[in-house]
Backbone as a chain_set.jsonl record, in Angstrom:
{"seq": "MRILVVEDDLKIAQFILKGLKSSGFAVDHAATGTDGIEKTFEEPYDAMVVDIML", "coords": {"N": [[87.185, 98.828, 101.942], [87.325, 96.564, 104.151], [85.342, 95.072, 106.504], [84.748, 93.798, 109.424], [81.473, 91.958, 111.253], [80.526, 91.318, 114.181], [77.992, 89.45, 116.135], [75.534, 88.132, 117.64], [72.363, 88.103, 117.142], [71.085, 86.872, 114.102], [69.093, 88.434, 112.473], [69.388, 90.909, 113.319], [72.033, 91.145, 112.192], [72.12, 90.636, 109.638], [70.793, 92.766, 108.796], [72.317, 94.483, 108.969], [74.862, 93.805, 107.581], [73.636, 93.743, 104.683], [73.261, 96.691, 104.882], [76.055, 97.984, 104.763], [77.365, 96.521, 103.315], [75.171, 97.421, 100.622], [76.537, 99.835, 100.418], [79.088, 99.49, 99.565], [80.956, 98.062, 101.1], [83.435, 95.481, 101.721], [82.275, 92.482, 103.698], [82.094, 90.676, 106.765], [81.057, 87.981, 108.712], [80.701, 87.553, 111.659], [79.506, 85.082, 114.34], [79.764, 84.982, 117.049], [82.412, 85.848, 119.936], [83.868, 84.717, 119.981], [84.259, 83.628, 117.252], [84.954, 85.724, 115.977], [87.461, 87.386, 117.126], [89.27, 85.126, 115.869], [88.157, 85.306, 113.471], [89.937, 87.545, 112.789], [92.856, 86.87, 112.98], [92.876, 85.603, 110.445], [92.412, 87.43, 108.591], [92.827, 90.434, 107.672], [91.506, 93.73, 109.136], [89.682, 96.563, 108.06], [87.789, 97.807, 109.962], [85.657, 97.414, 112.586], [82.5, 96.094, 113.559], [80.79, 95.911, 116.317], [79.033, 93.543, 118.587], [78.42, 94.832, 121.77], [77.132, 93.157, 123.828], [77.52, 91.172, 123.847]], "CA": [[87.118, 99.011, 103.2], [86.984, 95.151, 104.82], [84.854, 95.556, 107.872], [83.832, 92.361, 110.386], [80.207, 92.391, 111.445], [80.465, 90.918, 115.22], [76.672, 90.099, 116.143], [74.512, 87.032, 117.305], [71.412, 87.834, 116.494], [71.246, 87.143, 112.828], [68.417, 89.152, 111.397], [70.467, 92.336, 113.154], [73.676, 90.889, 111.394], [71.802, 90.465, 108.198], [70.726, 94.153, 108.164], [73.892, 95.791, 108.868], [75.414, 93.76, 106.318], [72.733, 94.316, 103.353], [73.876, 98.394, 104.542], [76.902, 98.055, 104.888], [77.352, 96.148, 101.124], [75.17, 98.123, 99.821], [77.015, 100.964, 100.556], [80.087, 99.148, 98.898], [81.93, 97.492, 101.828], [83.268, 94.421, 101.588], [81.567, 92.54, 104.958], [82.48, 89.482, 106.86], [79.894, 88.187, 109.706], [80.713, 86.377, 112.983], [78.257, 85.3, 114.757], [80.384, 84.323, 118.45], [83.035, 86.518, 120.222], [85.902, 83.882, 119.699], [84.635, 83.38, 116.231], [85.671, 87.146, 115.507], [88.75, 86.726, 117.013], [89.38, 83.788, 115.005], [88.491, 86.052, 111.717], [90.901, 88.565, 112.553], [94.065, 86.567, 112.77], [93.296, 85.232, 108.925], [91.959, 88.467, 107.794], [92.986, 92.048, 107.94], [89.824, 94.298, 108.722], [90.118, 97.896, 108.513], [86.624, 98.409, 110.76], [84.733, 95.995, 113.475], [81.072, 96.694, 114.202], [80.698, 94.492, 117.719], [77.857, 93.591, 119.328], [79.095, 94.945, 123.144], [76.315, 92.698, 124.991], [77.398, 89.304, 123.358]], "C": [[86.691, 97.157, 103.556], [86.127, 95.801, 106.51], [84.39, 93.835, 108.619], [82.966, 92.929, 111.258], [80.188, 91.518, 112.671], [79.123, 90.432, 116.116], [76.313, 88.934, 116.133], [73.403, 87.137, 117.026], [71.261, 87.879, 115.094], [70.106, 87.759, 112.166], [68.955, 90.897, 111.882], [71.535, 92.181, 112.128], [73.314, 91.082, 109.862], [71.306, 92.148, 107.709], [71.709, 94.746, 108.349], [74.548, 95.025, 107.88], [74.971, 94.232, 104.863], [73.254, 95.824, 103.581], [74.995, 98.685, 104.752], [77.408, 97.36, 103.302], [76.695, 97.229, 100.373], [75.585, 99.911, 99.561], [78.974, 101.083, 100.275], [81.012, 98.487, 99.89], [81.857, 95.994, 101.715], [83.379, 93.87, 103.608], [82.156, 91.556, 105.071], [81.631, 89.16, 108.341], [80.646, 86.824, 110.896], [79.854, 86.371, 113.957], [78.647, 84.966, 116.682], [81.323, 85.63, 118.395], [84.155, 85.947, 119.066], [86.199, 83.823, 118.435], [85.624, 85.132, 115.524], [87.016, 87.241, 115.983], [89.571, 86.232, 116.47], [89.685, 84.542, 113.768], [89.68, 86.905, 111.973], [91.994, 88.358, 112.715], [93.821, 85.673, 111.167], [92.917, 86.375, 108.376], [92.533, 89.974, 108.176], [91.758, 92.568, 107.763], [90.816, 95.773, 109.133], [89.118, 98.229, 110.179], [86.434, 97.161, 110.938], [83.339, 96.968, 114.035], [80.692, 95.536, 114.816], [79.723, 95.372, 118.326], [78.368, 94.031, 121.157], [78.73, 93.908, 124.614], [76.462, 91.29, 124.722], [78.406, 89.09, 124.342]], "O": [[85.661, 96.69, 103.069], [86.419, 96.721, 107.273], [83.719, 92.969, 108.058], [83.193, 93.938, 111.926], [79.652, 90.488, 112.262], [79.079, 91.166, 117.104], [76.477, 88.29, 115.097], [73.032, 86.104, 116.469], [71.291, 89.034, 114.668], [70.181, 87.539, 110.958], [68.944, 91.862, 111.118], [71.831, 93.065, 111.324], [74.072, 91.582, 109.03], [71.428, 92.619, 106.578], [71.906, 95.755, 107.671], [74.949, 95.812, 107.022], [75.654, 94.884, 104.072], [73.709, 96.347, 102.565], [75.137, 99.882, 105.004], [77.766, 98.045, 102.343], [77.339, 97.931, 99.594], [75.12, 100.799, 98.846], [79.794, 101.969, 100.519], [82.115, 98.321, 99.371], [80.833, 95.315, 101.637], [84.052, 94.394, 104.495], [82.796, 91.109, 104.119], [81.554, 90.112, 109.118], [80.927, 85.631, 110.783], [79.413, 87.402, 114.465], [77.715, 84.748, 117.455], [81.318, 86.399, 117.434], [84.803, 86.31, 118.084], [87.341, 83.866, 117.978], [86.624, 85.32, 114.831], [87.85, 87.162, 115.082], [90.7, 86.722, 116.452], [90.742, 84.597, 113.14], [90.506, 86.844, 111.062], [92.679, 89.381, 112.697], [94.822, 85.053, 110.809], [93.215, 86.284, 107.185], [92.457, 90.324, 109.354], [90.981, 92.295, 106.848], [91.794, 96.053, 109.826], [89.587, 98.718, 111.207], [86.685, 96.172, 110.25], [83.236, 98.04, 114.632], [80.36, 94.473, 114.29], [79.483, 96.56, 118.542], [78.736, 92.996, 121.713], [79.305, 93.76, 125.693], [75.767, 90.39, 125.193], [78.831, 87.954, 124.552]]}, "num_chains": 1, "name": "protein.A"}
């Protein structure tokens, strides 16, 4: 399963990415909403973790 994490706080993003990777997921990170949208056009994702206050 491929997951995109959209989070602007690097420490929070690293925490989430580490947890997901250790659980066996393939993960990518975007620091902005715009970057997140662009990544969804480049690669298919099964799920997204999004900072709604971004």
